[in-house]
Steps between C-alpha positions, in 0.01 A plus 500: 500500500147358486472419129752398234426465127770347281471490122801310365407588141523876562743518792731199467688418817843354422630183658791692657264734687289213630802304617643808673173556686491136602851510644427818691186375671609134538183320620298807598224627272597802294177680579383382845188722503383427147127425490440458126740354244415525131718378214426517127691278259696297757794352309716194560771725643266694732275221636757350745536840671129559560504338848761756608243779459241328720457498875245396766341845450423428133132416449454557125695335217428564131744342251466477122766272356692559180459260210618143562661536843690189620260274689736391778607856579138619511386203710781551752410865546125430536559231763663761727224762489284374786798460736632848423160674518306357792168677442459530125171664397558541125674242277504574127728289278446538126650338188638206693645208303265200493692215657445250784795649687334842506159348586654327802678817616185715470291239681748469788518878530120524527479221759761677714331843485292649781157408356318748720702788354488423127268733305630483141632185333562544126749239383547389140562136585302183572484384862548161661187333638561599862564862401178502296306409813663783691446768236128417488457582869702813580278708732625849405577444131333758272698452173584159355677410178578133457581248228301175482680235298375158398220304669455683830235464765485792741346485845193716556628856487455717809640847436262740675702815418595417141406782258719428194573154355714421195537137387702352216405146406549242224256240363353361822207668680479278808646782711179699451319260731700643789288814463169317540353631824814707561522783751565803278300775665704791359602376154474784245733406214590173325746452213575175319778417254537186289668379182294182483391377156168386651358781713143381462225662706726644768260783584220250554724293729594813693137603536398160637744525791476876552124483556563276800683791667432869566704603192184580305441800727858633519674433167564819299788394270521189279799448269601206284807495276614248240686525172291212359181526292192456719122538487396592858154435640425856612159406641673347803599852607141623524476397864767749606306825510767699687762473226664829402783364291491203260807419293506178299797485264545228238650473155343529157805337343407239241150643464273717710372319807277782627130408513367810674167632369234759588297265717801400708629854548158634602462212747841579651416871519168433670663266753796731572381862521814603691741406218788742451740292287389239247752314283375188323762332284841625398561788261206487252602327176415554133198268503171697459326349801372593841231731629319766296389856572207354694734321739716812547196711586371232735834499680500879528144496636560226754855583617523878554832468690680319215826686424708247304382259230669241279271273305443363149232709330376570149581853388283448191192498724581856613507621140176318421330656801615846397379463142160393632495828697401307809661345801379161612398472862516140630156350541352526849788722615442844657629801311750689714700815443830422327677753722468244778752266328856597588694286249840658428713224339386281210739239359414397143825331392466373144121517485390541133342833411331598172713720276450877535263461792725623780304813582168314495632237739651764725175696531298188572749390767496847654126485522513170686808591708507883512800517734718277286855632480734226374454259210778241500545344157735291285295522181604832342147550367406600857731800492218731386281378785772561758575847358131595493464407866812701579359797306180490701709540813697788345183674389320444827221332301263235626218277377156461656156372408264699282188593695271369225679183391780267595742687276852597604543876525850643471551837670810715462592784729472843336854585606714185489827519695704375204357584159673384185149445360391858428214407273325292767454786748173596333365146541346456842291182464562192291236224535589160350157495333510869399775758473420863580753742354358843422199423280636171373295195597568147388325172570728206572286262298626681189864490606718189497715595801555786740839560334328618183235679707759714677689547176188658347493746789867594447633372834878534480664183641860625484 
């Protein structure tokens, strides 16, 4: 057997079975040819038997511990890993208890490993000082997840093959200085976690050290997670033009802390034309703040590969733009075809939306993001928007620019695949500024919303 996956939550192994296996094999490994051992939900009863599965042939270990495992039992097992598996390449230990006993065991295990073999080290535990020096200079390491606790000064990092880095830290930022002038030639993804009450300008601090390395040319993923309120300085990300994924998650609890606006989002879009995923802030809250229709259009123009978006924005601005029968193009920005923007998922959370404006908002969003498929919401007022987007997909409809003005043009297929809307089959073109239905022609300036406009043309919304 080359690979073993044990899930104690789904396939519980009884103590009697484990003891019987241990007696039968005495001191020999149960699976002498096992290369990869993976365990999910390792319990207090199961942890002491883990070493019996391992052998000198085992090179990959991935263990997720159950809630509150006993520290001494876990530490004893960890301390044996490097002696049982002589050439470990992958070490993944998640949900470890935070305790000095475990920190010492993990550190000793790392120091005893074959450093030239180790490629993945993802351990949910702080390290002793000597182990910190080792983990910063592993020649073949390409994936690192480490916990930095308290005032910590790292040596200058030299990880020439590192591509993914995940760091959990507390209040102190001294450890960042270890990355000043670091050798990180292949680094593509960084993720940071903290529960500090004083995050400050972390992005600015990261930028100041990252620009002393080659990270500016290689970094494609930046993630930052905290459950605390925070007002990030997004301008410090403008130097990283290769970014494809930006996720910055913070809380709006106790009052909205998002300060994103049109100018900031357009600047980010211009600096990061390769963006595919953009999430700024946690789930949007009920506060009517954030970017407007101008910022959304700027983002669509500047980031044609964007497929997933979560951001605070003002739905009211979409309604206002529709009732003006015009779409605002950001100043000094080129007008590009909306079909070039591939956004599929839009998360709106609890974003406020004007009453009875769901269809208007949906049509405006479909003009900006014509491939949009999913609207994720918590505010029930967005149900109409989500259903309208879904109906467009059922109809095979799409939205494109009018040839004479920047007006969204809705086009339905003549023979929709699913057609509960019999009355709409005769309607082939529906401009936001004008609706063509037989001989009927209406000007949006005389209509409060597109809901009433479509109602006048007898569009059945069942």
